[in-house]
C-alpha positions as CSV (number, residue, x, y, z in Angstrom):
1,X,-34.1,-29.3,-67.8
2,X,-36.0,-27.8,-64.9
3,X,-35.1,-27.9,-61.3
4,X,-37.4,-27.6,-58.3
5,X,-36.3,-25.5,-55.4
6,X,-37.3,-27.4,-52.2
7,X,-36.1,-24.7,-49.9
8,X,-39.0,-22.4,-50.9
9,X,-41.7,-22.0,-48.4
10,X,-45.2,-23.1,-49.1
11,X,-47.7,-20.5,-50.1
12,X,-49.0,-18.5,-47.0
13,X,-46.0,-19.5,-44.8
14,X,-43.6,-16.9,-46.2
15,X,-41.8,-15.0,-43.4
16,X,-40.5,-11.5,-43.8
17,X,-37.2,-10.0,-42.5
18,X,-39.0,-8.5,-39.6
19,X,-40.4,-11.8,-38.4
20,X,-36.9,-13.3,-38.8
21,X,-35.5,-10.6,-36.6
22,X,-38.2,-10.5,-33.9
23,X,-38.8,-14.2,-33.9
24,X,-42.1,-16.1,-34.0
25,X,-42.8,-16.5,-30.3
26,X,-45.1,-13.9,-28.6
27,X,-42.8,-13.5,-25.6
28,X,-39.8,-12.7,-27.8
29,X,-41.8,-10.0,-29.6
30,X,-42.9,-8.4,-26.3
31,X,-39.3,-8.4,-25.1
32,X,-38.1,-6.6,-28.2
33,X,-41.0,-4.1,-27.9
34,X,-40.0,-3.3,-24.3
35,X,-36.3,-3.1,-25.3
36,X,-37.2,-0.6,-28.0
37,X,-39.4,1.5,-25.7
38,X,-36.6,1.6,-23.2
39,X,-34.0,2.7,-25.8
40,X,-36.5,5.3,-27.2
41,X,-37.0,6.8,-23.7
42,X,-33.3,6.8,-23.0
43,X,-32.4,8.4,-26.3
44,X,-35.0,11.2,-25.8
45,X,-33.8,11.8,-22.2
46,X,-30.1,12.0,-23.4
47,X,-30.9,14.2,-26.4
48,X,-33.4,16.6,-24.6
49,X,-31.4,16.8,-21.4
50,X,-34.6,16.5,-19.4
51,X,-33.8,14.4,-16.3
52,X,-37.4,14.4,-15.1
53,X,-38.5,12.3,-18.1
54,X,-37.8,9.0,-16.3
55,X,-38.8,10.2,-12.8
56,X,-41.3,8.2,-10.7
57,X,-43.8,11.0,-11.0
58,X,-43.8,10.9,-14.7
59,X,-44.5,7.2,-14.8
60,X,-47.2,7.5,-12.2
61,X,-48.9,10.3,-14.2
62,X,-48.7,8.2,-17.3
63,X,-50.3,5.2,-15.6
64,X,-52.9,7.4,-14.1
65,X,-53.9,8.6,-17.6
66,X,-53.5,5.2,-19.3
67,X,-55.5,3.0,-17.0
68,X,-58.9,4.5,-17.6
69,X,-58.3,4.4,-21.3
70,X,-57.3,0.7,-21.1
71,X,-60.2,-0.2,-19.0
72,X,-62.6,1.5,-21.5
73,X,-61.0,-0.5,-24.3
74,X,-61.4,-3.7,-22.4
75,X,-65.1,-2.9,-21.8
76,X,-65.6,-3.0,-25.5
77,X,-64.5,-6.6,-25.6
78,X,-67.1,-7.9,-23.2
79,X,-68.1,-11.4,-24.5
80,X,-71.0,-11.7,-22.1
81,X,-73.2,-9.1,-24.0
82,X,-73.4,-9.6,-27.7
83,X,-73.2,-6.4,-29.7
84,X,-76.4,-7.3,-31.5
85,X,-78.5,-7.6,-28.3
86,X,-78.4,-3.9,-27.5
87,X,-79.5,-2.8,-31.0
88,X,-82.2,-5.4,-31.0
89,X,-83.7,-4.2,-27.7
90,X,-84.0,-0.7,-29.0
91,X,-86.4,-1.6,-31.7
């Protein structure tokens, strides 16, 4: 006699333990990511004893360095100019 397990997920819809923990919504994943980053910075600050790690000058310097990199990355996603158009105009 064979039995069929109806609780098994359909192929392609299997969820792992990490997805079960983080949830399926994007906002919940972002919340977990921010919480993890906060805990990591807090732990490094406590372990190293460096109080300036979370100062406003440190965050402003990090933003000052990160914004140009982020803008350059966004420039690569420009949908108005297809990637093939620049290579075709060189020929």
